[in-house]
C-alpha positions in Angstrom: 0.1 -0.1 -0.3 2.3 2.7 1.0 4.4 2.9 4.4 4.0 4.3 7.5 6.8 6.8 9.3 6.3 6.7 13.7 9.7 8.6 13.5 8.1 11.3 11.6 6.4 14.4 13.3 3.5 14.2 10.1 0.6 12.8 12.5 -0.5 9.3 10.9 -3.7 10.1 9.6 -2.1 13.0 8.0 0.4 10.3 6.6 -2.4 7.8 5.3 -4.1 11.1 3.6 -0.5 11.2 2.4 -0.5 8.5 1.2 -4.2 7.9 -0.3 -3.6 10.7 -2.0 -0.6 10.0 -3.8 -2.1 6.2 -5.0 -4.8 8.7 -6.9 -1.6 11.0 -8.4 0.1 8.1 -9.3 -2.6 6.4 -11.3 -2.9 3.5 -9.3 -6.1 4.9 -7.5 -8.7 5.8 -10.2 -12.4 7.9 -10.2 -15.0 5.3 -8.9 -12.0 2.8 -7.3 -13.3 1.2 -4.1 -10.7 2.2 -1.0 -10.1 -0.9 1.3 -12.8 -0.2 4.6 -11.2 1.8 7.7 -10.7 -1.9 9.3 -9.1 -3.5 6.2 -6.5 -0.7 6.1 -5.6 -0.5 9.6 -4.7 -3.8 9.5 -2.7 -3.3 6.6 -0.9 -0.1 8.2 -0.8 -1.2 11.4 -2.5 1.4 13.1 -5.6 2.2 15.0 -8.8 2.1 13.0 -9.5 5.8 14.4 -6.7 7.2 12.6 -7.9 5.6 9.4 -11.0 6.7 9.2 -9.8 10.6 10.6 -8.0 10.5 7.6 -10.6 9.1 5.1 -12.9 12.1 6.8 -10.2 14.3 6.0 -10.2 13.0 2.0 -13.9 13.3 1.8 -14.3 16.9 2.8 -11.2 17.6 0.3 -13.3 16.0 -2.2 -11.0 12.7 -2.6 -13.1 9.9 -1.8 -16.8 9.8 -1.9 -18.7 7.6 0.7 -22.3 6.4 0.5 -24.2 5.0 3.2 -24.7 1.0 3.1 -21.9 1.4 0.3 -18.3 0.9 -0.7 -16.0 4.0 0.1 -14.7 4.7 -3.2 -12.5 7.1 -5.1 -14.4 10.5 -6.1 -15.4 9.7 -9.5 -15.2 13.4 -10.4 -11.6 13.1 -10.5 -9.6 13.6 -13.5 -8.7 9.9 -14.6 -5.0 9.7 -15.0 -3.8 6.8 -17.6 -1.2 4.7 -16.4 1.5 2.6 -19.4 -0.5 0.5 -21.4 -0.5 -3.3 -21.1 -0.3 -5.7 -23.7 -1.7 -8.6 -21.4 -4.7 -6.3 -20.3 -7.7 -6.9 -20.6 -10.3 -4.1 -21.1 -13.3 -4.2 -18.5 -16.6 -2.9 -20.1 -17.0 0.3 -18.6 -19.6 0.1 -15.9 -23.2 1.7 -16.6 -23.3 5.6 -16.6 -26.1 7.2 -15.0 -27.6 9.4 -17.2 -28.8 12.5 -15.0 -26.8 13.8 -12.4 -28.1 16.2 -9.1 -25.0 16.7 -8.1 -23.8 20.5 -7.5 -22.4 21.6 -10.9 -20.6 25.2 -11.9 -22.1 25.2 -14.9 -25.9 25.7 -16.0 -26.2 24.0 -19.3 -27.6 25.5 -22.3 -28.0 28.7 -21.3 -26.2 30.4 -24.8 -28.1 30.3 -27.9 -26.1 29.0 -30.7 -27.0 31.7 -33.4 -25.4 34.2 -30.7 -22.4 31.7 -30.4 -21.7 31.3 -33.9 -22.3 35.1 -34.7 -19.1 35.7 -32.0 -17.0 33.0 -33.0 -17.3 34.5 -36.6 -16.3 37.9 -35.6 -13.3 36.6 -33.5 -12.3 34.3 -36.3 -11.7 37.5 -38.5 -9.5 39.3 -35.5 -5.6 38.8 -36.4 -3.8 40.1 -32.7 -0.5 41.1 -33.5 0.8 40.5 -30.2 -0.5 36.6 -27.9 -1.1 38.4 -24.5 0.4 36.0 -21.7 -2.6 37.4 -19.1 -5.1 37.1 -21.9 -6.2 39.4 -24.8 -6.8 43.1 -23.7 -9.8 43.1 -25.7 -11.0 40.0 -22.7 -9.7 41.5 -20.0 -11.4 44.8 -20.7 -14.8 43.4 -21.3 -14.6 41.1 -18.4 -13.4 44.4 -15.8 -16.3 46.2 -17.5 -18.9 43.3 -17.0 -17.6 43.0 -13.4 -18.4 46.9 -12.6 -21.9 46.6 -14.0 -23.0 43.1 -12.9 -20.9 42.7 -9.4 -20.0 46.3 -8.4 -16.7 45.3 -8.7 -14.2 48.1 -10.2 -11.3 46.6 -11.3 -8.0 47.3 -13.2 -8.3 45.1 -16.7 -4.6 44.8 -15.8 -5.0 42.8 -12.6 -7.3 40.6 -14.8 -5.7 37.2 -15.9 -7.9 35.0 -18.3 -7.7 31.5 -17.3 -8.8 27.6 -18.1 -12.0 27.7 -15.9 -11.9 27.4 -11.9 -9.5 24.4 -11.3 -6.8 25.8 -13.5 -7.3 29.3 -12.2 -7.2 27.8 -8.9 -4.2 26.4 -10.0 -2.7 29.8 -10.8 -3.3 31.2 -7.9 -1.9 28.3 -5.5 1.6 28.4 -7.7 1.6 31.9 -7.3 1.4 32.1 -3.5 4.4 29.7 -3.1 5.6 26.4 -1.6 4.2 24.2 1.2 1.7 26.4 2.2 -1.4 25.3 4.4 -4.8 26.5 2.2 -8.3 26.4 4.6 -11.2 24.7 2.8 -14.9 24.8 3.8 -15.8 21.5 5.7 -18.6 20.4 4.4 -18.0 22.2 1.1 -17.8 21.9 -2.8 -15.2 18.6 -3.4 -14.2 20.1 -7.1 -11.9 22.8 -6.2 -9.9 21.2 -3.1 -9.1 18.2 -4.1 -6.3 20.7 -6.8 -4.7 21.9 -3.4 -2.4 18.7 -2.6 -1.6 19.0 -6.4 -0.3 22.2 -6.2 1.7 20.8 -3.8 0.0 22.2 -0.7 -1.7 21.0 2.8 -5.6 21.4 2.7 -6.9 22.4 6.3 -10.7 21.7 6.8 -12.6 24.8 8.2 -15.8 24.4 10.1 -19.0 26.1 8.5 -22.4 27.0 10.0 -25.7 28.4 7.7 -23.5 31.6 7.6 -20.4 30.3 5.7 -16.8 29.1 7.9 -16.9 30.4 11.4 -14.7 32.9 11.5 -13.7 31.9 15.8 -12.9 28.5 14.7 -10.4 29.4 11.9 -7.0 28.4 12.3 -4.2 31.2 12.8 -1.4 29.5 10.9 -3.2 29.5 7.8 -1.8 30.7 4.2 -4.5 31.1 2.1 -8.5 30.5 2.6 -10.8 29.5 -0.3 -14.2 30.2 0.3 -17.3 30.1 -1.6 -19.6 33.1 -0.1 -21.8 33.7 -2.5 -23.2 29.7 -2.9 -22.6 28.2 0.6 -22.3 24.2 0.1 -24.4 22.2 0.3 -27.5 24.6 0.0 -26.8 27.5 -2.2 -27.0 30.3 1.0 -24.9 33.1 1.1 -22.5 34.4 3.8 -24.4 37.8 5.1 -22.4 41.2 5.1 -21.6 41.0 9.0 -19.4 37.5 8.7 -17.8 38.5 5.6 -16.8 41.4 7.4 -15.5 39.6 10.3 -13.6 37.4 8.0 -11.6 40.0 6.2 -10.5 41.3 9.4 -9.6 38.5 10.5 -7.4 37.8 7.3 -5.8 41.1 7.7 -4.9 40.5 11.2 -3.2 37.2 10.4 -2.5 37.9 6.8 -4.1 35.3 5.0 -5.0 35.3 1.2 -8.4 34.9 0.9 -9.7 33.2 -2.3 -13.1 34.1 -3.2 -14.6 31.5 -5.5 -17.4 33.4 -7.2 -19.7 30.7 -7.8 -23.1 31.0 -9.3 -23.5 34.5 -8.1 -25.4 35.7 -11.2 -27.7 32.9 -10.9 -29.2 34.6 -8.0 -33.0 35.7 -8.7 -34.6 35.4 -5.3 -32.7 37.8 -3.6 -30.0 40.7 -5.0 -26.6 39.0 -4.9 -24.3 40.0 -2.5 -20.9 42.2 -3.3 -17.9 40.3 -3.7 -15.1 40.2 -0.7 -12.8 42.3 -2.9 -15.6 45.2 -2.7 -15.1 45.3 0.7 -11.9 44.5 1.3 -9.6 47.4 2.4 -6.8 45.7 3.9 -7.3 42.3 3.3 -6.0 39.9 -0.1 -8.5 39.1 -1.7 -8.2 37.2 -5.1 -11.5 36.5 -7.2 -12.1 33.3 -9.2 -14.5 33.2 -11.5 -15.3 31.1 -14.6 -18.0 31.6 -17.6 -19.2 27.9 -17.7 -22.5 29.8 -15.2 -24.0 32.1 -17.8 -22.2 31.0 -21.3 -22.0 27.2 -21.5 -20.3 24.6 -18.6 -18.9 23.2 -21.7 -16.8 26.1 -22.0 -13.6 25.7 -20.0 -12.7 29.4 -19.7 -12.1 31.6 -16.7 -10.5 34.4 -15.2 -8.7 35.6 -12.0 -9.3 39.0 -10.4 -5.6 39.6 -9.0 -5.3 42.0 -5.7 -2.9 44.4 -6.7 -0.2 42.8 -4.3 -0.2 39.5 -6.1 -0.9 40.6 -9.8 2.7 40.8 -10.6 3.3 37.3 -9.1 0.4 35.8 -10.9 1.2 37.3 -14.5 4.7 36.0 -13.8 3.3 32.2 -13.2 0.4 32.8 -16.2 3.7 33.2 -18.6 5.6 30.3 -17.5 2.0 28.0 -17.9 1.1 29.8 -20.9 -2.1 30.8 -22.2 -4.6 27.4 -22.3 -7.4 29.7 -23.9 -7.1 30.3 -27.9 -7.4 33.9 -28.7 -10.3 33.2 -30.9 -12.5 32.0 -28.2 -11.1 35.1 -25.9 -12.3 37.2 -28.6 -15.8 35.6 -29.2 -16.3 35.7 -25.3 -15.2 39.3 -25.4 -17.9 39.7 -28.1 -20.6 38.3 -25.9 -19.6 40.3 -22.9 -19.2 43.8 -24.6 -22.5 43.2 -26.8 -24.9 42.7 -24.0 -25.5 39.1 -24.5 -24.6 37.7 -21.0 -27.0 40.6 -19.4 -29.7 40.4 -21.6 -29.3 36.7 -21.4 -28.9 36.3 -17.6 -32.9 37.8 -17.1 -33.6 34.5 -19.3 -31.8 32.6 -16.6 -33.5 34.2 -13.8 -36.9 33.4 -15.6 -35.9 29.8 -16.2 -34.6 29.4 -12.2 -38.3 30.5 -11.6 -40.2 28.3 -14.1 -38.3 25.1 -12.6 -38.9 26.7 -8.5 -42.9 26.6 -9.6 -42.3 22.9 -11.5 -40.3 21.9 -8.1 -42.8 23.3 -5.6 -45.7 21.4 -7.5 -44.0 18.2 -8.1 -41.4 17.1 -6.6 -41.6 18.5 -3.1 -44.4 16.8 -2.0 -43.4 13.5 -3.6 -40.7 13.8 -1.4 -42.5 14.7 1.8 -44.8 11.7 1.5 -41.6 9.5 1.2 -41.1 11.0 4.6 -38.5 13.2 3.8 -37.4 16.3 5.6 -36.4 18.9 2.8 -33.6 22.1 4.1 -33.7 25.1 1.8 -32.0 28.8 1.9 -34.4 31.7 0.9 -31.5 32.9 -0.5 -30.8 30.3 -2.7 -31.1 29.9 -6.3 -34.1 27.8 -5.4 -33.3 24.7 -7.2 -31.3 23.1 -4.8 -32.0 21.4 -1.7 -30.6 18.6 1.2 -33.5 16.0 1.4 -33.1 13.9 5.1 -34.7 11.0 6.5 -35.5 10.3 9.8 -34.6 6.4 8.9 -31.0 4.9 7.4 -33.1 2.3 5.8 -35.4 4.8 3.9 -32.5 6.8 2.4 -30.8 4.0 1.2 -34.1 2.8 -0.6 -34.3 6.3 -2.4 -30.8 6.2 -3.5 -31.2 2.5 -4.6 -34.5 3.3 -6.5 -33.0 6.6 -8.1 -29.8 4.9 -9.2 -31.9 2.0 -10.9 -33.8 4.8 -12.6 -30.6 6.4 -13.9 -30.1 9.4 -11.5 -27.5 9.9 -9.2 -27.4 12.6 -6.1 -25.1 14.6 -4.4 -23.6 13.4 -0.7 -23.7 16.3 2.0 -20.7 15.8 4.9 -18.9 12.6 5.9 -19.4 9.2 6.1 -22.0 9.9 9.3 -23.9 12.1 7.5 -27.6 11.4 6.0 -28.4 14.2 3.5 -28.8 13.9 0.0 -28.1 17.1 -2.2 -30.3 17.4 -5.2 -29.4 20.2 -7.8 -31.2 21.0 -10.3 -29.9 24.2 -11.7 -27.5 23.1 -14.3 -29.7 19.9 -16.3 -30.5 20.6 -19.4 -34.4 20.9 -20.0 -34.7 17.3 -21.0 -32.6 16.4 -18.4 -34.7 18.5 -16.4 -37.9 17.3 -17.4 -37.3 13.4 -17.1 -35.8 13.9 -13.2 -39.0 15.7 -11.9 -40.6 12.8 -14.0 -38.5 10.6 -12.2 -38.9 11.7 -8.9 -43.0 12.5 -8.7 -43.3 8.9 -9.8 -41.4 7.5 -6.6 -43.5 9.3 -4.6 -46.5 7.9 -6.5 -45.4 4.3 -6.3 -45.3 5.2 -2.4 -48.8 6.7 -2.3 -49.6 4.0 -4.2 -48.4 0.8 -2.4 -47.3 2.5 1.3 -45.4 -0.1 2.3 -42.7 0.9 -0.2 -42.1 4.3 1.3 -42.4 2.3 5.6 -38.7 2.2 6.6 -37.5 -1.4 7.4 -36.0 -1.6 11.4 
């Protein structure tokens, strides 16, 4: 498996977690692979089961592992698969059947860009012939991003401090590589699993930070962090927002402890029930705040492009790193995105997306929520959320297990909330295209109707 060295100052849970990360990074474990049970791994390594449980909980909170009640703990399926050298004697196994509809949270909103608008922008961009290639991003796009942020998020930013990225994950990697080496980076727990898994890949140590309904608990933050990754505009799991008082307290703490705040402005522009909160960078006076953004929300989740808004003190370092890594987005794509931003398409499209989400909320209220309540589920929502994200909890573990098994059989995948002891399921509908949304509603409604027709089917087993 991997060695454990009791002479090191590093704790046993941290050594175990590091060992599992190494197996994933090397490709010996891939997304969806089963990991040993806590009891079995403890036996193999000669350590206590409690040390393995602590390591697994850490890896689950980081997004490396996924634990489902009643099933094996596995490497998170969303992690990219690393290819191993091919073997001439290897037998290709049939791929497991893929679930057709995923209700896990996603940073994108599928199908929001009209094909005609995209074709027009692409055609215009193809006629551009930039004299030079700017390693930080084409000036036209960086200026358009700055203008968009001013109008949509109230953030006044110098275009010179905007850098184009290959999406949120590549943008976070750019930031982490610019900050230094062997840093301690705080992550929300529970929190969105996707970005947290990038931290150890950049050579840093992720540190879980407790959260409540208002975001990270400032009084519980460890003072020895170097950076802190937060999603104040879309708190996990139900999409609430961090209130102004908590934001102010967090910025004051970051200033006092000289911690860099990395703000993932996740899905902020999709809010329609209440006005979106201003970015942390808007409120920051002395704290160093770097804003991470993506174009997947209002353009297309299939568009691997985003941006970083650098704090003035970090701008030069980020630009040096960007130059070393190279630009992952072609100039033609950058010009096409700039055309959409400059032409007002994104601002107009925001209103269309808001109407679409409101309509989906009505459908969920009349069809899905009653069906879930028939099954005996408690539904947790937040008033300031998108209205299409919810946490479903069952009082009995058997009822939850039956619900997950039924959805899996029908081709629907749920998200998980928290660690191994959690009973919560996360259902997110914002990112689905129309066909998948309609199908998901149909399936969930039918499950409730089946329970009504056959009351024993929703009666929890002891």
